[in-house]
PDBQT receptor file of N, H, CA, C and O in Angstrom, charges set to zero:
ATOM      1  N   MET A   1      -6.297  12.352  33.939  1.00  0.00    +0.000 N 
ATOM      2  CA  MET A   1      -6.554  12.411  32.501  1.00  0.00    +0.000 C 
ATOM      3  C   MET A   1      -7.886  13.129  32.272  1.00  0.00    +0.000 C 
ATOM      4  O   MET A   1      -8.863  12.907  32.987  1.00  0.00    +0.000 OA
ATOM      5  N   PHE A   2      -7.896  13.972  31.282  1.00  0.00    +0.000 N 
ATOM      6  H   PHE A   2      -7.102  14.151  30.700  1.00  0.00    +0.000 HD
ATOM      7  CA  PHE A   2      -9.097  14.728  30.969  1.00  0.00    +0.000 C 
ATOM      8  C   PHE A   2      -9.988  13.954  30.008  1.00  0.00    +0.000 C 
ATOM      9  O   PHE A   2      -9.511  13.167  29.189  1.00  0.00    +0.000 OA
ATOM     10  N   LEU A   3     -11.263  14.187  30.121  1.00  0.00    +0.000 N 
ATOM     11  H   LEU A   3     -11.650  14.826  30.785  1.00  0.00    +0.000 HD
ATOM     12  CA  LEU A   3     -12.229  13.514  29.262  1.00  0.00    +0.000 C 
ATOM     13  C   LEU A   3     -12.073  13.932  27.800  1.00  0.00    +0.000 C 
ATOM     14  O   LEU A   3     -12.348  13.131  26.906  1.00  0.00    +0.000 OA
ATOM     15  N   THR A   4     -11.643  15.158  27.537  1.00  0.00    +0.000 N 
ATOM     16  H   THR A   4     -11.420  15.809  28.263  1.00  0.00    +0.000 HD
ATOM     17  CA  THR A   4     -11.491  15.631  26.157  1.00  0.00    +0.000 C 
ATOM     18  C   THR A   4     -10.392  14.867  25.418  1.00  0.00    +0.000 C 
ATOM     19  O   THR A   4     -10.489  14.686  24.204  1.00  0.00    +0.000 OA
ATOM     20  N   ASN A   5      -9.355  14.418  26.116  1.00  0.00    +0.000 N 
ATOM     21  H   ASN A   5      -9.276  14.565  27.102  1.00  0.00    +0.000 HD
ATOM     22  CA  ASN A   5      -8.301  13.632  25.465  1.00  0.00    +0.000 C 
ATOM     23  C   ASN A   5      -8.848  12.319  24.929  1.00  0.00    +0.000 C 
ATOM     24  O   ASN A   5      -8.413  11.845  23.880  1.00  0.00    +0.000 OA
ATOM     25  N   ILE A   6      -9.784  11.740  25.633  1.00  0.00    +0.000 N 
ATOM     26  H   ILE A   6     -10.137  12.125  26.486  1.00  0.00    +0.000 HD
ATOM     27  CA  ILE A   6     -10.370  10.471  25.199  1.00  0.00    +0.000 C 
ATOM     28  C   ILE A   6     -11.297  10.691  24.013  1.00  0.00    +0.000 C 
ATOM     29  O   ILE A   6     -11.302   9.900  23.070  1.00  0.00    +0.000 OA
ATOM     30  N   LEU A   7     -12.073  11.752  24.055  1.00  0.00    +0.000 N 
ATOM     31  H   LEU A   7     -12.069  12.395  24.821  1.00  0.00    +0.000 HD
ATOM     32  CA  LEU A   7     -13.062  12.000  23.001  1.00  0.00    +0.000 C 
ATOM     33  C   LEU A   7     -12.439  12.485  21.701  1.00  0.00    +0.000 C 
ATOM     34  O   LEU A   7     -13.033  12.304  20.638  1.00  0.00    +0.000 OA
ATOM     35  N   LEU A   8     -11.264  13.093  21.755  1.00  0.00    +0.000 N 
ATOM     36  H   LEU A   8     -10.781  13.239  22.618  1.00  0.00    +0.000 HD
ATOM     37  CA  LEU A   8     -10.669  13.681  20.564  1.00  0.00    +0.000 C 
ATOM     38  C   LEU A   8      -9.511  12.863  19.997  1.00  0.00    +0.000 C 
ATOM     39  O   LEU A   8      -8.571  13.432  19.441  1.00  0.00    +0.000 OA
ATOM     40  N   LYS A   9      -9.564  11.549  20.129  1.00  0.00    +0.000 N 
ATOM     41  H   LYS A   9     -10.327  11.087  20.581  1.00  0.00    +0.000 HD
ATOM     42  CA  LYS A   9      -8.505  10.708  19.571  1.00  0.00    +0.000 C 
ATOM     43  C   LYS A   9      -8.510  10.790  18.052  1.00  0.00    +0.000 C 
ATOM     44  O   LYS A   9      -9.561  10.968  17.436  1.00  0.00    +0.000 OA
ATOM     45  N   LYS A  10      -7.338  10.662  17.455  1.00  0.00    +0.000 N 
ATOM     46  H   LYS A  10      -6.484  10.518  17.956  1.00  0.00    +0.000 HD
ATOM     47  CA  LYS A  10      -7.242  10.673  15.993  1.00  0.00    +0.000 C 
ATOM     48  C   LYS A  10      -7.816   9.375  15.425  1.00  0.00    +0.000 C 
ATOM     49  O   LYS A  10      -7.609   8.294  15.977  1.00  0.00    +0.000 OA
ATOM     50  N   VAL A  11      -8.524   9.502  14.337  1.00  0.00    +0.000 N 
ATOM     51  H   VAL A  11      -8.692  10.380  13.889  1.00  0.00    +0.000 HD
ATOM     52  CA  VAL A  11      -9.077   8.337  13.669  1.00  0.00    +0.000 C 
ATOM     53  C   VAL A  11      -8.087   7.883  12.608  1.00  0.00    +0.000 C 
ATOM     54  O   VAL A  11      -7.582   8.698  11.837  1.00  0.00    +0.000 OA
ATOM     55  N   LYS A  12      -7.806   6.578  12.565  1.00  0.00    +0.000 N 
ATOM     56  H   LYS A  12      -8.217   5.915  13.192  1.00  0.00    +0.000 HD
ATOM     57  CA  LYS A  12      -6.890   6.068  11.546  1.00  0.00    +0.000 C 
ATOM     58  C   LYS A  12      -7.563   6.103  10.183  1.00  0.00    +0.000 C 
ATOM     59  O   LYS A  12      -8.776   5.924  10.071  1.00  0.00    +0.000 OA
ATOM     60  N   SER A  13      -6.774   6.332   9.162  1.00  0.00    +0.000 N 
ATOM     61  H   SER A  13      -5.788   6.478   9.253  1.00  0.00    +0.000 HD
ATOM     62  CA  SER A  13      -7.323   6.374   7.816  1.00  0.00    +0.000 C 
ATOM     63  C   SER A  13      -7.694   4.969   7.362  1.00  0.00    +0.000 C 
ATOM     64  O   SER A  13      -7.167   3.984   7.880  1.00  0.00    +0.000 OA
ATOM     65  N   LYS A  14      -8.589   4.879   6.407  1.00  0.00    +0.000 N 
ATOM     66  H   LYS A  14      -9.017   5.679   5.986  1.00  0.00    +0.000 HD
ATOM     67  CA  LYS A  14      -9.062   3.580   5.934  1.00  0.00    +0.000 C 
ATOM     68  C   LYS A  14      -8.188   3.014   4.821  1.00  0.00    +0.000 C 
ATOM     69  O   LYS A  14      -8.269   1.822   4.526  1.00  0.00    +0.000 OA
ATOM     70  N   HIS A  15      -7.358   3.841   4.200  1.00  0.00    +0.000 N 
ATOM     71  H   HIS A  15      -7.293   4.809   4.439  1.00  0.00    +0.000 HD
ATOM     72  CA  HIS A  15      -6.530   3.409   3.082  1.00  0.00    +0.000 C 
ATOM     73  C   HIS A  15      -5.061   3.724   3.352  1.00  0.00    +0.000 C 
ATOM     74  O   HIS A  15      -4.737   4.668   4.072  1.00  0.00    +0.000 OA
ATOM     75  N   ILE A  16      -4.183   2.917   2.763  1.00  0.00    +0.000 N 
ATOM     76  H   ILE A  16      -4.446   2.150   2.178  1.00  0.00    +0.000 HD
ATOM     77  CA  ILE A  16      -2.747   3.184   2.841  1.00  0.00    +0.000 C 
ATOM     78  C   ILE A  16      -2.134   3.018   1.458  1.00  0.00    +0.000 C 
ATOM     79  O   ILE A  16      -2.648   2.276   0.621  1.00  0.00    +0.000 OA
ATOM     80  N   MET A  17      -1.026   3.719   1.230  1.00  0.00    +0.000 N 
ATOM     81  H   MET A  17      -0.608   4.321   1.910  1.00  0.00    +0.000 HD
ATOM     82  CA  MET A  17      -0.280   3.584  -0.014  1.00  0.00    +0.000 C 
ATOM     83  C   MET A  17       0.868   2.614   0.249  1.00  0.00    +0.000 C 
ATOM     84  O   MET A  17       1.615   2.766   1.215  1.00  0.00    +0.000 OA
ATOM     85  N   VAL A  18       1.001   1.604  -0.635  1.00  0.00    +0.000 N 
ATOM     86  H   VAL A  18       0.394   1.481  -1.421  1.00  0.00    +0.000 HD
ATOM     87  CA  VAL A  18       2.055   0.615  -0.477  1.00  0.00    +0.000 C 
ATOM     88  C   VAL A  18       2.918   0.581  -1.732  1.00  0.00    +0.000 C 
ATOM     89  O   VAL A  18       2.465   0.939  -2.820  1.00  0.00    +0.000 OA
ATOM     90  N   GLN A  19       4.159   0.148  -1.571  1.00  0.00    +0.000 N 
ATOM     91  H   GLN A  19       4.527  -0.143  -0.688  1.00  0.00    +0.000 HD
ATOM     92  CA  GLN A  19       5.071   0.042  -2.703  1.00  0.00    +0.000 C 
ATOM     93  C   GLN A  19       5.046  -1.394  -3.206  1.00  0.00    +0.000 C 
ATOM     94  O   GLN A  19       5.244  -2.332  -2.433  1.00  0.00    +0.000 OA
ATOM     95  N   MET A  20       4.801  -1.566  -4.505  1.00  0.00    +0.000 N 
ATOM     96  H   MET A  20       4.640  -0.805  -5.133  1.00  0.00    +0.000 HD
ATOM     97  CA  MET A  20       4.768  -2.874  -5.144  1.00  0.00    +0.000 C 
ATOM     98  C   MET A  20       6.071  -3.058  -5.912  1.00  0.00    +0.000 C 
ATOM     99  O   MET A  20       6.561  -2.125  -6.548  1.00  0.00    +0.000 OA
ATOM    100  N   GLU A  21       6.639  -4.285  -5.850  1.00  0.00    +0.000 N 
ATOM    101  H   GLU A  21       6.242  -5.043  -5.333  1.00  0.00    +0.000 HD
ATOM    102  CA  GLU A  21       7.904  -4.553  -6.528  1.00  0.00    +0.000 C 
ATOM    103  C   GLU A  21       7.786  -5.822  -7.360  1.00  0.00    +0.000 C 
ATOM    104  O   GLU A  21       7.241  -6.826  -6.901  1.00  0.00    +0.000 OA
ATOM    105  N   SER A  22       8.300  -5.773  -8.583  1.00  0.00    +0.000 N 
ATOM    106  H   SER A  22       8.743  -4.957  -8.956  1.00  0.00    +0.000 HD
ATOM    107  CA  SER A  22       8.303  -6.924  -9.474  1.00  0.00    +0.000 C 
ATOM    108  C   SER A  22       9.290  -7.969  -8.965  1.00  0.00    +0.000 C 
ATOM    109  O   SER A  22      10.399  -7.638  -8.546  1.00  0.00    +0.000 OA
ATOM    110  N   LEU A  23       8.874  -9.231  -9.007  1.00  0.00    +0.000 N 
ATOM    111  H   LEU A  23       7.974  -9.500  -9.348  1.00  0.00    +0.000 HD
ATOM    112  CA  LEU A  23       9.764 -10.307  -8.579  1.00  0.00    +0.000 C 
ATOM    113  C   LEU A  23      10.826 -10.607  -9.628  1.00  0.00    +0.000 C 
ATOM    114  O   LEU A  23      11.867 -11.184  -9.312  1.00  0.00    +0.000 OA
ATOM    115  N   VAL A  24      10.570 -10.220 -10.871  1.00  0.00    +0.000 N 
ATOM    116  H   VAL A  24       9.724  -9.752 -11.127  1.00  0.00    +0.000 HD
ATOM    117  CA  VAL A  24      11.497 -10.533 -11.965  1.00  0.00    +0.000 C 
ATOM    118  C   VAL A  24      12.577  -9.457 -12.110  1.00  0.00    +0.000 C 
ATOM    119  O   VAL A  24      13.769  -9.765 -12.083  1.00  0.00    +0.000 OA
ATOM    120  N   SER A  25      12.163  -8.206 -12.263  1.00  0.00    +0.000 N 
ATOM    121  H   SER A  25      11.195  -7.956 -12.286  1.00  0.00    +0.000 HD
ATOM    122  CA  SER A  25      13.130  -7.159 -12.597  1.00  0.00    +0.000 C 
ATOM    123  C   SER A  25      13.386  -6.158 -11.475  1.00  0.00    +0.000 C 
ATOM    124  O   SER A  25      14.379  -5.432 -11.525  1.00  0.00    +0.000 OA
ATOM    125  N   GLY A  26      12.532  -6.099 -10.481  1.00  0.00    +0.000 N 
ATOM    126  H   GLY A  26      11.726  -6.689 -10.441  1.00  0.00    +0.000 HD
ATOM    127  CA  GLY A  26      12.712  -5.117  -9.422  1.00  0.00    +0.000 C 
ATOM    128  C   GLY A  26      12.039  -3.782  -9.691  1.00  0.00    +0.000 C 
ATOM    129  O   GLY A  26      12.214  -2.838  -8.919  1.00  0.00    +0.000 OA
ATOM    130  N   HIS A  27      11.265  -3.683 -10.779  1.00  0.00    +0.000 N 
ATOM    131  H   HIS A  27      11.122  -4.449 -11.406  1.00  0.00    +0.000 HD
ATOM    132  CA  HIS A  27      10.522  -2.456 -11.082  1.00  0.00    +0.000 C 
ATOM    133  C   HIS A  27       9.521  -2.188  -9.961  1.00  0.00    +0.000 C 
ATOM    134  O   HIS A  27       8.906  -3.126  -9.454  1.00  0.00    +0.000 OA
ATOM    135  N   LYS A  28       9.346  -0.921  -9.561  1.00  0.00    +0.000 N 
ATOM    136  H   LYS A  28       9.845  -0.159  -9.972  1.00  0.00    +0.000 HD
ATOM    137  CA  LYS A  28       8.483  -0.566  -8.440  1.00  0.00    +0.000 C 
ATOM    138  C   LYS A  28       7.443   0.459  -8.861  1.00  0.00    +0.000 C 
ATOM    139  O   LYS A  28       7.681   1.282  -9.745  1.00  0.00    +0.000 OA
ATOM    140  N   PHE A  29       6.284   0.395  -8.212  1.00  0.00    +0.000 N 
ATOM    141  H   PHE A  29       6.091  -0.274  -7.494  1.00  0.00    +0.000 HD
ATOM    142  CA  PHE A  29       5.257   1.421  -8.353  1.00  0.00    +0.000 C 
ATOM    143  C   PHE A  29       4.418   1.442  -7.082  1.00  0.00    +0.000 C 
ATOM    144  O   PHE A  29       4.466   0.506  -6.284  1.00  0.00    +0.000 OA
ATOM    145  N   ASN A  30       3.646   2.516  -6.895  1.00  0.00    +0.000 N 
ATOM    146  H   ASN A  30       3.607   3.276  -7.543  1.00  0.00    +0.000 HD
ATOM    147  CA  ASN A  30       2.818   2.667  -5.700  1.00  0.00    +0.000 C 
ATOM    148  C   ASN A  30       1.375   2.320  -6.011  1.00  0.00    +0.000 C 
ATOM    149  O   ASN A  30       0.888   2.571  -7.114  1.00  0.00    +0.000 OA
ATOM    150  N   LYS A  31       0.694   1.740  -5.029  1.00  0.00    +0.000 N 
ATOM    151  H   LYS A  31       1.089   1.536  -4.133  1.00  0.00    +0.000 HD
ATOM    152  CA  LYS A  31      -0.713   1.364  -5.168  1.00  0.00    +0.000 C 
ATOM    153  C   LYS A  31      -1.407   1.644  -3.849  1.00  0.00    +0.000 C 
ATOM    154  O   LYS A  31      -0.794   1.538  -2.786  1.00  0.00    +0.000 OA
ATOM    155  N   ILE A  32      -2.685   2.002  -3.911  1.00  0.00    +0.000 N 
ATOM    156  H   ILE A  32      -3.183   2.088  -4.774  1.00  0.00    +0.000 HD
ATOM    157  CA  ILE A  32      -3.469   2.269  -2.705  1.00  0.00    +0.000 C 
ATOM    158  C   ILE A  32      -4.342   1.068  -2.410  1.00  0.00    +0.000 C 
ATOM    159  O   ILE A  32      -4.993   0.527  -3.304  1.00  0.00    +0.000 OA
ATOM    160  N   ARG A  33      -4.355   0.648  -1.137  1.00  0.00    +0.000 N 
ATOM    161  H   ARG A  33      -3.826   1.088  -0.411  1.00  0.00    +0.000 HD
ATOM    162  CA  ARG A  33      -5.213  -0.460  -0.711  1.00  0.00    +0.000 C 
ATOM    163  C   ARG A  33      -5.841  -0.115   0.623  1.00  0.00    +0.000 C 
ATOM    164  O   ARG A  33      -5.424   0.837   1.282  1.00  0.00    +0.000 OA
ATOM    165  N   GLU A  34      -6.841  -0.882   1.025  1.00  0.00    +0.000 N 
ATOM    166  H   GLU A  34      -7.181  -1.655   0.490  1.00  0.00    +0.000 HD
ATOM    167  CA  GLU A  34      -7.473  -0.677   2.323  1.00  0.00    +0.000 C 
ATOM    168  C   GLU A  34      -6.543  -1.137   3.430  1.00  0.00    +0.000 C 
ATOM    169  O   GLU A  34      -5.783  -2.089   3.252  1.00  0.00    +0.000 OA
ATOM    170  N   ARG A  35      -6.597  -0.479   4.548  1.00  0.00    +0.000 N 
ATOM    171  H   ARG A  35      -7.214   0.295   4.693  1.00  0.00    +0.000 HD
ATOM    172  CA  ARG A  35      -5.705  -0.778   5.665  1.00  0.00    +0.000 C 
ATOM    173  C   ARG A  35      -5.901  -2.199   6.190  1.00  0.00    +0.000 C 
ATOM    174  O   ARG A  35      -4.926  -2.870   6.526  1.00  0.00    +0.000 OA
ATOM    175  N   LEU A  36      -7.135  -2.661   6.265  1.00  0.00    +0.000 N 
ATOM    176  H   LEU A  36      -7.927  -2.116   5.992  1.00  0.00    +0.000 HD
ATOM    177  CA  LEU A  36      -7.423  -3.961   6.861  1.00  0.00    +0.000 C 
ATOM    178  C   LEU A  36      -7.346  -5.122   5.873  1.00  0.00    +0.000 C 
ATOM    179  O   LEU A  36      -7.505  -6.277   6.269  1.00  0.00    +0.000 OA
ATOM    180  N   ALA A  37      -7.106  -4.836   4.603  1.00  0.00    +0.000 N 
ATOM    181  H   ALA A  37      -6.977  -3.898   4.281  1.00  0.00    +0.000 HD
ATOM    182  CA  ALA A  37      -7.030  -5.899   3.590  1.00  0.00    +0.000 C 
ATOM    183  C   ALA A  37      -5.708  -6.666   3.702  1.00  0.00    +0.000 C 
ATOM    184  O   ALA A  37      -4.753  -6.206   4.328  1.00  0.00    +0.000 OA
ATOM    185  N   ASP A  38      -5.682  -7.850   3.077  1.00  0.00    +0.000 N 
ATOM    186  H   ASP A  38      -6.458  -8.224   2.569  1.00  0.00    +0.000 HD
ATOM    187  CA  ASP A  38      -4.455  -8.643   3.049  1.00  0.00    +0.000 C 
ATOM    188  C   ASP A  38      -3.412  -7.970   2.174  1.00  0.00    +0.000 C 
ATOM    189  O   ASP A  38      -3.727  -7.056   1.412  1.00  0.00    +0.000 OA
ATOM    190  N   LYS A  39      -2.166  -8.424   2.286  1.00  0.00    +0.000 N 
ATOM    191  H   LYS A  39      -1.910  -9.167   2.906  1.00  0.00    +0.000 HD
ATOM    192  CA  LYS A  39      -1.096  -7.881   1.455  1.00  0.00    +0.000 C 
ATOM    193  C   LYS A  39      -1.388  -8.193  -0.010  1.00  0.00    +0.000 C 
ATOM    194  O   LYS A  39      -1.917  -9.254  -0.341  1.00  0.00    +0.000 OA
ATOM    195  N   LEU A  40      -1.034  -7.251  -0.880  1.00  0.00    +0.000 N 
ATOM    196  H   LEU A  40      -0.604  -6.389  -0.612  1.00  0.00    +0.000 HD
ATOM    197  CA  LEU A  40      -1.335  -7.387  -2.303  1.00  0.00    +0.000 C 
ATOM    198  C   LEU A  40      -0.301  -8.234  -3.030  1.00  0.00    +0.000 C 
ATOM    199  O   LEU A  40       0.886  -8.225  -2.704  1.00  0.00    +0.000 OA
ATOM    200  N   GLU A  41      -0.786  -8.961  -4.016  1.00  0.00    +0.000 N 
ATOM    201  H   GLU A  41      -1.750  -8.969  -4.281  1.00  0.00    +0.000 HD
ATOM    202  CA  GLU A  41       0.063  -9.676  -4.964  1.00  0.00    +0.000 C 
ATOM    203  C   GLU A  41      -0.730  -9.714  -6.262  1.00  0.00    +0.000 C 
ATOM    204  O   GLU A  41      -1.846 -10.232  -6.290  1.00  0.00    +0.000 OA
ATOM    205  N   LEU A  42      -0.168  -9.172  -7.335  1.00  0.00    +0.000 N 
ATOM    206  H   LEU A  42       0.739  -8.751  -7.312  1.00  0.00    +0.000 HD
ATOM    207  CA  LEU A  42      -0.917  -9.076  -8.583  1.00  0.00    +0.000 C 
ATOM    208  C   LEU A  42      -0.005  -9.249  -9.788  1.00  0.00    +0.000 C 
ATOM    209  O   LEU A  42       1.219  -9.166  -9.688  1.00  0.00    +0.000 OA
ATOM    210  N   VAL A  43      -0.645  -9.492 -10.941  1.00  0.00    +0.000 N 
ATOM    211  H   VAL A  43      -1.640  -9.559 -11.023  1.00  0.00    +0.000 HD
ATOM    212  CA  VAL A  43       0.074  -9.619 -12.213  1.00  0.00    +0.000 C 
ATOM    213  C   VAL A  43      -0.151  -8.332 -12.987  1.00  0.00    +0.000 C 
ATOM    214  O   VAL A  43      -1.285  -7.884 -13.159  1.00  0.00    +0.000 OA
ATOM    215  N   ARG A  44       0.945  -7.744 -13.452  1.00  0.00    +0.000 N 
ATOM    216  H   ARG A  44       1.866  -8.108 -13.313  1.00  0.00    +0.000 HD
ATOM    217  CA  ARG A  44       0.873  -6.473 -14.175  1.00  0.00    +0.000 C 
ATOM    218  C   ARG A  44       2.005  -6.408 -15.182  1.00  0.00    +0.000 C 
ATOM    219  O   ARG A  44       3.013  -7.102 -15.044  1.00  0.00    +0.000 OA
ATOM    220  N   PHE A  45       1.835  -5.572 -16.195  1.00  0.00    +0.000 N 
ATOM    221  H   PHE A  45       1.016  -5.008 -16.307  1.00  0.00    +0.000 HD
ATOM    222  CA  PHE A  45       2.859  -5.411 -17.224  1.00  0.00    +0.000 C 
ATOM    223  C   PHE A  45       4.108  -4.761 -16.646  1.00  0.00    +0.000 C 
ATOM    224  O   PHE A  45       4.031  -3.722 -15.991  1.00  0.00    +0.000 OA
ATOM    225  N   ASP A  46       5.257  -5.380 -16.892  1.00  0.00    +0.000 N 
ATOM    226  H   ASP A  46       5.320  -6.224 -17.424  1.00  0.00    +0.000 HD
ATOM    227  CA  ASP A  46       6.544  -4.870 -16.414  1.00  0.00    +0.000 C 
ATOM    228  C   ASP A  46       7.270  -4.219 -17.594  1.00  0.00    +0.000 C 
ATOM    229  O   ASP A  46       7.622  -4.912 -18.549  1.00  0.00    +0.000 OA
ATOM    230  N   PRO A  47       7.503  -2.899 -17.550  1.00  0.00    +0.000 N 
ATOM    231  CA  PRO A  47       8.123  -2.220 -18.693  1.00  0.00    +0.000 C 
ATOM    232  C   PRO A  47       9.593  -2.583 -18.909  1.00  0.00    +0.000 C 
ATOM    233  O   PRO A  47      10.108  -2.402 -20.013  1.00  0.00    +0.000 OA
ATOM    234  N   PHE A  48      10.273  -3.086 -17.892  1.00  0.00    +0.000 N 
ATOM    235  H   PHE A  48       9.855  -3.233 -16.996  1.00  0.00    +0.000 HD
ATOM    236  CA  PHE A  48      11.681  -3.441 -18.046  1.00  0.00    +0.000 C 
ATOM    237  C   PHE A  48      11.865  -4.686 -18.906  1.00  0.00    +0.000 C 
ATOM    238  O   PHE A  48      12.795  -4.750 -19.711  1.00  0.00    +0.000 OA
ATOM    239  N   ILE A  49      10.989  -5.677 -18.742  1.00  0.00    +0.000 N 
ATOM    240  H   ILE A  49      10.234  -5.625 -18.089  1.00  0.00    +0.000 HD
ATOM    241  CA  ILE A  49      11.127  -6.927 -19.500  1.00  0.00    +0.000 C 
ATOM    242  C   ILE A  49      10.088  -7.051 -20.613  1.00  0.00    +0.000 C 
ATOM    243  O   ILE A  49      10.097  -8.026 -21.364  1.00  0.00    +0.000 OA
ATOM    244  N   GLN A  50       9.196  -6.068 -20.723  1.00  0.00    +0.000 N 
ATOM    245  H   GLN A  50       9.189  -5.276 -20.113  1.00  0.00    +0.000 HD
ATOM    246  CA  GLN A  50       8.154  -6.033 -21.754  1.00  0.00    +0.000 C 
ATOM    247  C   GLN A  50       7.232  -7.244 -21.708  1.00  0.00    +0.000 C 
ATOM    248  O   GLN A  50       6.792  -7.730 -22.751  1.00  0.00    +0.000 OA
ATOM    249  N   GLN A  51       6.935  -7.739 -20.497  1.00  0.00    +0.000 N 
ATOM    250  H   GLN A  51       7.292  -7.344 -19.651  1.00  0.00    +0.000 HD
ATOM    251  CA  GLN A  51       6.019  -8.867 -20.304  1.00  0.00    +0.000 C 
ATOM    252  C   GLN A  51       5.258  -8.674 -19.001  1.00  0.00    +0.000 C 
ATOM    253  O   GLN A  51       5.594  -7.815 -18.186  1.00  0.00    +0.000 OA
ATOM    254  N   ASP A  52       4.217  -9.497 -18.819  1.00  0.00    +0.000 N 
ATOM    255  H   ASP A  52       3.944 -10.195 -19.481  1.00  0.00    +0.000 HD
ATOM    256  CA  ASP A  52       3.525  -9.494 -17.537  1.00  0.00    +0.000 C 
ATOM    257  C   ASP A  52       4.379 -10.201 -16.500  1.00  0.00    +0.000 C 
ATOM    258  O   ASP A  52       5.042 -11.192 -16.805  1.00  0.00    +0.000 OA
ATOM    259  N   SER A  53       4.363  -9.694 -15.278  1.00  0.00    +0.000 N 
ATOM    260  H   SER A  53       3.823  -8.889 -15.030  1.00  0.00    +0.000 HD
ATOM    261  CA  SER A  53       5.105 -10.338 -14.197  1.00  0.00    +0.000 C 
ATOM    262  C   SER A  53       4.339 -10.166 -12.890  1.00  0.00    +0.000 C 
ATOM    263  O   SER A  53       3.393  -9.381 -12.817  1.00  0.00    +0.000 OA
ATOM    264  N   VAL A  54       4.746 -10.893 -11.872  1.00  0.00    +0.000 N 
ATOM    265  H   VAL A  54       5.515 -11.530 -11.932  1.00  0.00    +0.000 HD
ATOM    266  CA  VAL A  54       4.097 -10.858 -10.565  1.00  0.00    +0.000 C 
ATOM    267  C   VAL A  54       4.716  -9.738  -9.735  1.00  0.00    +0.000 C 
ATOM    268  O   VAL A  54       5.937  -9.611  -9.650  1.00  0.00    +0.000 OA
ATOM    269  N   TYR A  55       3.854  -8.931  -9.126  1.00  0.00    +0.000 N 
ATOM    270  H   TYR A  55       2.862  -9.034  -9.194  1.00  0.00    +0.000 HD
ATOM    271  CA  TYR A  55       4.273  -7.864  -8.225  1.00  0.00    +0.000 C 
ATOM    272  C   TYR A  55       3.803  -8.206  -6.821  1.00  0.00    +0.000 C 
ATOM    273  O   TYR A  55       2.678  -8.669  -6.630  1.00  0.00    +0.000 OA
ATOM    274  N   ARG A  56       4.668  -7.977  -5.836  1.00  0.00    +0.000 N 
ATOM    275  H   ARG A  56       5.582  -7.601  -5.991  1.00  0.00    +0.000 HD
ATOM    276  CA  ARG A  56       4.324  -8.197  -4.430  1.00  0.00    +0.000 C 
ATOM    277  C   ARG A  56       4.475  -6.903  -3.660  1.00  0.00    +0.000 C 
ATOM    278  O   ARG A  56       5.303  -6.052  -3.985  1.00  0.00    +0.000 OA
ATOM    279  N   GLU A  57       3.653  -6.778  -2.630  1.00  0.00    +0.000 N 
ATOM    280  H   GLU A  57       2.980  -7.470  -2.367  1.00  0.00    +0.000 HD
ATOM    281  CA  GLU A  57       3.739  -5.606  -1.754  1.00  0.00    +0.000 C 
ATOM    282  C   GLU A  57       5.045  -5.668  -0.972  1.00  0.00    +0.000 C 
ATOM    283  O   GLU A  57       5.338  -6.660  -0.304  1.00  0.00    +0.000 OA
ATOM    284  N   LYS A  58       5.827  -4.588  -1.065  1.00  0.00    +0.000 N 
ATOM    285  H   LYS A  58       5.588  -3.783  -1.608  1.00  0.00    +0.000 HD
ATOM    286  CA  LYS A  58       7.116  -4.563  -0.396  1.00  0.00    +0.000 C 
ATOM    287  C   LYS A  58       7.035  -3.853   0.945  1.00  0.00    +0.000 C 
ATOM    288  O   LYS A  58       7.439  -4.401   1.970  1.00  0.00    +0.000 OA
ATOM    289  N   LYS A  59       6.502  -2.611   0.937  1.00  0.00    +0.000 N 
ATOM    290  H   LYS A  59       6.173  -2.166   0.104  1.00  0.00    +0.000 HD
ATOM    291  CA  LYS A  59       6.415  -1.866   2.191  1.00  0.00    +0.000 C 
ATOM    292  C   LYS A  59       5.314  -0.821   2.123  1.00  0.00    +0.000 C 
ATOM    293  O   LYS A  59       4.826  -0.471   1.048  1.00  0.00    +0.000 OA
ATOM    294  N   ARG A  60       4.936  -0.333   3.300  1.00  0.00    +0.000 N 
ATOM    295  H   ARG A  60       5.332  -0.618   4.173  1.00  0.00    +0.000 HD
ATOM    296  CA  ARG A  60       3.940   0.716   3.425  1.00  0.00    +0.000 C 
ATOM    297  C   ARG A  60       4.632   2.059   3.235  1.00  0.00    +0.000 C 
ATOM    298  O   ARG A  60       5.681   2.310   3.829  1.00  0.00    +0.000 OA
ATOM    299  N   VAL A  61       4.051   2.918   2.413  1.00  0.00    +0.000 N 
ATOM    300  H   VAL A  61       3.199   2.714   1.931  1.00  0.00    +0.000 HD
ATOM    301  CA  VAL A  61       4.651   4.221   2.136  1.00  0.00    +0.000 C 
ATOM    302  C   VAL A  61       4.032   5.294   3.032  1.00  0.00    +0.000 C 
ATOM    303  O   VAL A  61       4.757   6.043   3.687  1.00  0.00    +0.000 OA
ATOM    304  N   ARG A  62       2.693   5.378   3.067  1.00  0.00    +0.000 N 
ATOM    305  H   ARG A  62       2.104   4.771   2.535  1.00  0.00    +0.000 HD
ATOM    306  CA  ARG A  62       2.025   6.404   3.869  1.00  0.00    +0.000 C 
ATOM    307  C   ARG A  62       0.541   6.107   4.016  1.00  0.00    +0.000 C 
ATOM    308  O   ARG A  62       0.004   5.238   3.329  1.00  0.00    +0.000 OA
ATOM    309  N   SER A  63      -0.119   6.827   4.911  1.00  0.00    +0.000 N 
ATOM    310  H   SER A  63       0.317   7.533   5.469  1.00  0.00    +0.000 HD
ATOM    311  CA  SER A  63      -1.566   6.736   5.069  1.00  0.00    +0.000 C 
ATOM    312  C   SER A  63      -2.231   7.666   4.064  1.00  0.00    +0.000 C 
ATOM    313  O   SER A  63      -1.670   8.696   3.692  1.00  0.00    +0.000 OA
ATOM    314  N   MET A  64      -3.407   7.304   3.636  1.00  0.00    +0.000 N 
ATOM    315  H   MET A  64      -3.863   6.467   3.938  1.00  0.00    +0.000 HD
ATOM    316  CA  MET A  64      -4.135   8.110   2.656  1.00  0.00    +0.000 C 
ATOM    317  C   MET A  64      -5.481   8.518   3.238  1.00  0.00    +0.000 C 
ATOM    318  O   MET A  64      -6.185   7.687   3.812  1.00  0.00    +0.000 OA
ATOM    319  N   LYS A  65      -5.845   9.792   3.096  1.00  0.00    +0.000 N 
ATOM    320  H   LYS A  65      -5.273  10.467   2.630  1.00  0.00    +0.000 HD
ATOM    321  CA  LYS A  65      -7.159  10.276   3.522  1.00  0.00    +0.000 C 
ATOM    322  C   LYS A  65      -7.885  10.793   2.294  1.00  0.00    +0.000 C 
ATOM    323  O   LYS A  65      -7.355  11.615   1.547  1.00  0.00    +0.000 OA
ATOM    324  N   PHE A  66      -9.092  10.311   2.092  1.00  0.00    +0.000 N 
ATOM    325  H   PHE A  66      -9.522   9.643   2.699  1.00  0.00    +0.000 HD
ATOM    326  CA  PHE A  66      -9.891  10.750   0.957  1.00  0.00    +0.000 C 
ATOM    327  C   PHE A  66     -10.973  11.684   1.403  1.00  0.00    +0.000 C 
ATOM    328  O   PHE A  66     -11.754  12.162   0.580  1.00  0.00    +0.000 OA
TER     329      PHE A  66
């Protein structure tokens, strides 16, 4: 193994884009969070039911580099 392979490793990004899904209606949107943070769960306005509802992180979409 060459020393350059060790020194030139890719650095993981600090942020990721995740898909959030409403527990009530299934409405989805994307949100960016830090890679090392806990899974997101938040209250936000749901346009399908015209009320606030709870959204949970469903899956990771991609890595984000700023």
